C-alpha positions as CSV (number, residue, x, y, z in Angstrom):
1,M,25.1,-5.5,-1.6
2,S,26.3,-2.1,-3.1
3,D,24.5,1.1,-2.6
4,D,23.6,1.2,-6.4
5,M,22.1,-2.2,-6.0
6,S,20.2,-1.3,-2.9
7,D,18.8,2.1,-4.5
8,E,17.8,0.2,-7.6
9,L,15.9,-2.5,-5.6
10,Q,14.3,0.3,-3.3
11,A,13.1,2.1,-6.5
12,K,11.8,-1.2,-8.0
13,I,10.0,-1.9,-4.7
14,Q,8.5,1.6,-4.5
15,T,7.4,1.3,-8.1
16,E,5.7,-2.1,-7.6
17,R,4.1,-0.9,-4.3
18,D,2.7,2.3,-6.1
19,E,1.3,0.2,-9.0
20,A,-0.2,-2.2,-6.4
21,L,-1.8,0.8,-4.5
22,A,-3.2,2.1,-7.8
23,T,-4.7,-1.1,-8.9
24,L,-6.2,-1.7,-5.3
25,S,-7.8,1.8,-5.6
26,E,-9.4,0.9,-8.8
27,V,-10.6,-2.3,-7.5
28,V,-12.3,-0.4,-4.5
29,D,-13.8,2.2,-6.8
30,E,-15.4,-0.4,-9.1
31,A,-16.7,-2.6,-6.2
32,R,-18.1,0.5,-4.5
33,Y,-19.8,1.6,-7.8
34,K,-21.3,-1.9,-8.3
35,S,-22.4,-2.3,-4.7
36,L,-23.3,1.1,-3.5
37,G,-23.5,3.5,-6.6
38,D,-25.4,3.9,-9.9
39,G,-24.2,0.4,-11.0
40,R,-25.8,-1.2,-8.1
41,I,-27.3,-4.6,-8.6
42,R,-31.0,-4.2,-7.8
43,S,-32.3,-7.7,-8.3
44,P,-33.0,-9.4,-5.1
45,E,-31.7,-12.8,-6.3
46,K,-28.4,-11.1,-7.1
47,E,-28.0,-9.6,-3.7
48,R,-25.4,-12.0,-2.9
49,I,-23.2,-10.5,-5.8
50,R,-23.5,-7.2,-4.0
51,L,-22.2,-8.7,-0.9
52,K,-19.3,-10.2,-2.7
53,Y,-18.4,-6.7,-4.1
54,L,-18.5,-5.5,-0.5
55,R,-16.1,-8.3,0.5
56,V,-13.6,-7.2,-2.3
57,I,-13.8,-3.7,-0.9
58,I,-12.8,-4.9,2.5
59,S,-10.1,-7.3,1.2
60,A,-8.6,-4.5,-1.1
61,Q,-8.7,-1.9,1.7
62,D,-6.9,-4.4,4.1
63,T,-4.3,-5.2,1.5
64,R,-3.8,-1.3,0.8
65,R,-3.5,-0.7,4.6
66,K,-0.7,-3.4,4.9
67,I,1.2,-2.1,1.9
68,L,1.1,1.5,3.4
69,A,2.1,0.2,6.8
70,D,5.2,-1.6,5.2
71,K,5.9,1.6,3.4
72,E,5.8,3.7,6.6
73,L,8.0,1.1,8.6
74,E,10.6,1.3,5.8
75,E,10.6,5.2,6.0
76,L,10.9,5.1,9.8
77,A,13.8,2.6,9.5
78,E,15.6,4.8,7.0
79,R,15.1,7.8,9.4
80,L,16.4,5.9,12.3
81,E,19.4,4.7,10.3
82,E,20.1,8.5,9.3
83,I,19.9,9.6,12.9
84,E,22.0,6.8,14.0
85,E,24.6,7.8,11.5
86,Q,24.6,11.3,12.6
87,Q,25.1,10.4,16.2
88,E,28.1,8.1,15.2
89,S,29.6,10.9,13.2
90,R,29.2,13.2,16.2
91,R,30.7,10.7,18.5
92,A,33.6,10.2,16.2
93,T,34.5,14.0,16.2
94,V,34.2,14.2,20.0
């Protein structure tokens, strides 16, 4: 794969990751509003709906955590690759 293709793919992945994180943030905000805020469902028979919103928050936060962890791992891999390249270039000059 050429560097241009790799850069293009990385940019696409980053864009999709950012969009997913933004969407998940919206889901969490709406579920929080419905379950804990002014939009809270107050009817006792609808308490199960509130619990479903809380489950949505947990699920969305877990997904966000996984996306951010993947992003961090990729950044660490890139930094490691740069360091290895620097060391290789130093070895070549010695």
